[in-house]
C-alpha positions in Angstrom: -13.5 -3.1 13.7 -14.0 -6.7 13.0 -13.7 -9.4 15.7 -10.2 -9.1 14.3 -7.6 -11.2 12.3 -7.4 -13.5 15.3 -9.6 -16.0 13.4 -7.4 -16.3 10.4 -5.9 -19.8 10.2 -2.9 -21.1 8.3 -5.0 -23.5 6.4 -7.0 -20.7 4.8 -4.1 -18.5 3.8 -3.1 -17.7 0.2 0.3 -16.2 0.6 1.0 -13.4 -2.0 3.8 -13.7 -4.4 7.1 -12.4 -2.9 7.7 -10.5 -6.1 4.9 -8.1 -5.3 5.9 -7.4 -1.7 7.8 -4.4 -0.3 10.8 -5.3 1.8 12.7 -3.0 4.2 14.0 -2.4 7.8 12.1 -2.6 11.1 11.1 1.1 11.5 9.4 0.4 14.8 12.7 -0.4 16.6 14.2 3.0 15.7 14.1 6.2 17.6 13.2 9.4 15.8 16.8 10.6 15.6 18.0 7.3 14.0 15.0 7.5 11.6 16.2 10.7 10.2 19.5 9.1 9.1 18.4 5.6 8.1 17.6 6.6 4.5 21.3 7.1 3.9 22.2 3.6 5.1 21.9 0.2 3.5 20.8 1.1 0.0 17.5 2.6 -1.0 14.4 2.1 1.0 11.2 0.5 -0.2 8.8 3.3 -0.7 5.2 4.3 -1.2 4.5 6.7 -4.1 4.2 10.4 -3.4 0.4 10.1 -3.1 0.8 7.9 -0.1 -0.1 4.8 -2.1 1.8 1.5 -2.4 4.2 1.5 -5.4 5.0 -2.0 -6.5 7.3 -0.7 -9.2 10.0 0.2 -6.7 10.6 -2.5 -4.1 13.7 -3.4 -2.1 14.1 -7.1 -1.3 15.6 -8.1 2.0 15.4 -11.5 3.6 12.9 -11.9 6.3 10.9 -8.7 5.7 7.9 -8.2 3.4 6.9 -4.6 4.0 8.2 -1.5 5.7 7.5 -2.0 9.4 5.1 0.7 10.5 3.3 0.8 7.1 -0.2 -0.5 6.5 -0.3 -4.2 5.5 -3.9 -5.4 6.0 -7.4 -4.1 6.2 -10.7 -5.6 7.4 -14.2 -4.3 7.8 -16.7 -5.1 10.5 -20.4 -4.6 9.9 -23.8 -5.8 11.1 -24.2 -7.9 8.0 -20.8 -8.9 6.6 -22.4 -11.1 3.9 -24.4 -8.3 2.5 -21.4 -5.8 2.7 -19.1 -8.2 1.0 -21.4 -8.6 -2.0 -21.0 -4.9 -2.7 -17.2 -5.3 -3.0 -17.5 -8.5 -5.0 -19.7 -6.6 -7.5 -17.5 -3.5 -7.5 -14.1 -5.0 -7.7 -14.6 -8.7 -8.6 -13.4 -9.8 -5.2 -13.9 -13.5 -4.3 -15.2 -13.6 -0.7 -14.9 -16.9 1.0 -17.5 -18.4 3.3 -17.4 -17.3 6.9 -15.4 -19.3 9.4 -16.8 -20.2 12.8 -16.4 -16.6 14.0 -17.9 -15.0 11.0 -14.6 -13.9 9.4 -14.6 -13.8 5.6 -11.4 -13.6 3.6 -11.5 -11.7 0.3 -9.2 -12.4 -2.6 -8.5 -11.1 -6.1 -6.7 -13.3 -8.6 -6.0 -15.8 -5.8 -4.3 -13.1 -3.7 -5.7 -12.0 -0.3 -6.8 -8.4 -0.4 -9.0 -7.8 2.7 -11.6 -9.4 5.0 -15.1 -8.9 6.5 -16.6 -9.9 9.8 -19.1 -9.0 12.5 -18.6 -5.5 13.9 -17.0 -5.5 17.3 -17.6 -1.8 17.9 -21.0 0.0 18.2 -21.8 2.8 15.8 -21.0 3.4 12.1 -18.7 0.8 10.5 -15.1 1.6 9.4 -12.2 -0.2 7.8 -9.5 -1.2 10.3 -5.9 -0.6 9.2 -3.3 -3.1 10.4 0.3 -1.8 10.6 3.2 -4.2 10.0 5.6 -4.8 12.8 8.5 -7.2 13.3 7.8 -7.4 17.0 4.2 -6.9 18.1 5.0 -6.9 21.8 7.7 -4.2 21.5 5.4 -2.1 19.3 2.6 -2.4 21.9 5.0 -1.1 24.5 5.9 1.8 22.3 2.3 2.7 21.7 1.5 2.7 25.4 4.7 4.7 26.1 3.5 7.3 23.6 0.1 7.6 25.2 -1.9 5.1 23.3 -3.9 2.1 24.6 -3.7 -1.6 23.8 -7.2 -3.0 23.4 -6.3 -6.5 22.5 -2.9 -7.7 23.6 -0.6 -9.3 21.0 -1.7 -12.9 20.4 -0.6 -15.6 17.9 -2.9 -16.4 15.1 -1.9 -20.0 14.2 1.1 -20.0 11.9 0.0 -16.8 10.2 1.3 -14.2 12.6 0.7 -12.1 15.7 -2.2 -9.6 15.9 -3.0 -6.8 18.4 -5.6 -4.0 18.5 -4.8 -0.5 19.8 -6.1 3.0 20.1 -4.5 6.4 19.8 -4.9 9.0 22.5 -8.1 10.2 20.8 -9.6 6.7 20.9 -9.3 5.9 17.2 -8.7 2.2 16.6 -6.0 0.6 14.5 -4.3 -2.8 14.6 -0.8 -4.4 14.5 0.3 -7.4 12.4 3.5 -9.3 12.9 3.6 -11.7 9.9 4.9 -15.2 9.7 2.7 -17.1 7.2 0.3 -14.4 6.1 2.0 -11.2 4.8 -1.0 -9.0 4.3 -3.0 -7.4 1.4 -1.8 -7.9 -2.1 0.3 -5.0 -3.3 -0.5 -4.3 -7.0 -1.5 -1.6 -9.4 -4.6 -3.7 -10.4 -8.1 -2.3 -9.7 -9.5 -3.7 -6.4 -6.2 -3.8 -4.5 -5.3 -1.8 -1.4 -3.5 1.5 -2.3 -2.7 3.1 1.1 -4.4 5.3 3.7 -5.1 8.9 4.6 -5.0 9.8 8.3 -6.9 12.7 9.8 -4.8 14.1 12.7 -4.6 16.9 15.3 -1.5 18.0 17.1 -1.9 15.4 19.8 -2.0 12.6 17.2 1.0 13.9 15.4 3.0 13.8 18.6 1.7 10.3 19.4 2.8 8.9 16.0 6.2 10.7 16.2 6.8 9.1 19.6 5.4 5.7 18.7 6.9 5.2 15.3 9.0 8.2 14.3 6.4 9.4 11.8 6.7 13.0 10.7 3.9 15.0 9.0 5.1 17.4 6.4 3.4 20.5 5.1 2.6 18.8 1.8 0.3 16.3 3.4 2.7 13.3 3.5 3.5 11.0 6.4 7.2 10.2 6.3 9.4 7.7 8.1 13.1 7.1 7.5 13.0 8.8 4.1 10.0 7.0 2.9 6.4 8.2 2.5 4.1 5.8 4.4 0.8 7.6 4.0 -0.9 10.9 3.7 -2.7 13.1 6.3 -5.3 15.8 6.6 -5.9 18.2 9.6 -8.8 17.6 11.9 -11.8 19.9 11.5 -11.5 23.0 13.7 -14.9 22.2 15.3 -13.8 18.7 16.1 -16.5 17.2 13.8 -15.6 14.5 11.3 -17.2 13.3 8.1 -16.0 9.8 8.8 -16.5 7.2 11.6 -12.7 6.7 11.7 -9.8 9.0 11.0 -8.3 6.2 8.9 -9.5 6.4 5.3 -8.3 3.6 3.1 -7.7 3.9 -0.7 -8.6 1.2 -3.1 -7.4 1.1 -6.7 -10.2 1.7 -9.2 -8.6 2.0 -12.6 -11.0 4.6 -14.1 -12.2 6.4 -10.9 -15.2 8.1 -12.4 -16.5 4.9 -14.0 -15.9 2.9 -10.9 -17.7 5.5 -8.7 -20.7 5.5 -11.1 -20.8 1.8 -10.7 -20.6 2.0 -6.9 -23.6 4.4 -6.9 -25.7 1.9 -8.8 -24.7 -0.7 -6.1 -26.0 1.5 -3.3 -22.9 3.7 -2.4 -23.2 7.4 -1.5 -20.7 10.0 -2.7 -19.0 12.0 0.0 -16.4 13.9 -2.1 -16.5 13.3 -5.9 -13.4 15.3 -6.6 -11.3 13.1 -4.2 -13.1 9.8 -5.1 -14.5 9.4 -1.6 -17.7 7.5 -1.0 -19.6 5.4 1.6 -20.4 1.8 0.9 -24.0 0.7 1.5 -23.0 -0.3 5.1 -21.8 3.2 5.8 -18.0 2.7 5.7 -15.9 5.3 3.9 -13.4 4.4 1.2 -11.4 6.4 -1.4 -11.1 5.3 -5.0 -7.7 6.1 -6.7 -6.4 5.4 -10.1 
């Protein structure tokens, strides 16, 4: 992961338009039993479309909330050469990547909306995109993660006026992060090419139990991750031999418009195809992404 969102300052934030944000209840504060019944209370939930991708055509507005708590809200990528890595995404999606701050963190935007960030890798080994999950209370969520068998790597800490960030690992050691927003609400939610479209999580039985205990997530037989009547992502089973194609079980999706054309362009920029049918490739730095329409 990157040296994290800790370096994001309020002076460098471009806050996304509220009209594109998903608003809903704090799912992290609910137990699993309550989660099963929440969908019938308080109107319809903000949702993610059936492919596990953000759907900005169906949003529920509620004061004080910008996304479903427990859903993915921000992504960043740590590599040995963030400048070189960011140039690939600039060329592929038209992102505008700002100059690095004092810690090497680079914010990427599209049409003046923040979409992602790049920075120096904090972990050894192959790079991977870190997924940040929205929470209304990072400290409470951290306690839930520990109680479910996970580990807090970086304790919740305030990031200027932007929010509170923390880094965690599941029982298998896979890294993810938490984000409690105040000024910065996360990646732009849009159908436009180059925007974040959700995630796919590779799981085994242990991880399914962890996320059920930590966030009330359930994993249905159709490959969807559900919480309180809403689809928050998709999942795939871990390989029987324990080997993985990716450096992280979290696989992010980015909107591509025409997937085949965008993939062909990515190849000319130095990417390698992992699974053409699913639109999965590795960027030149080695991080996996999935292209979706």
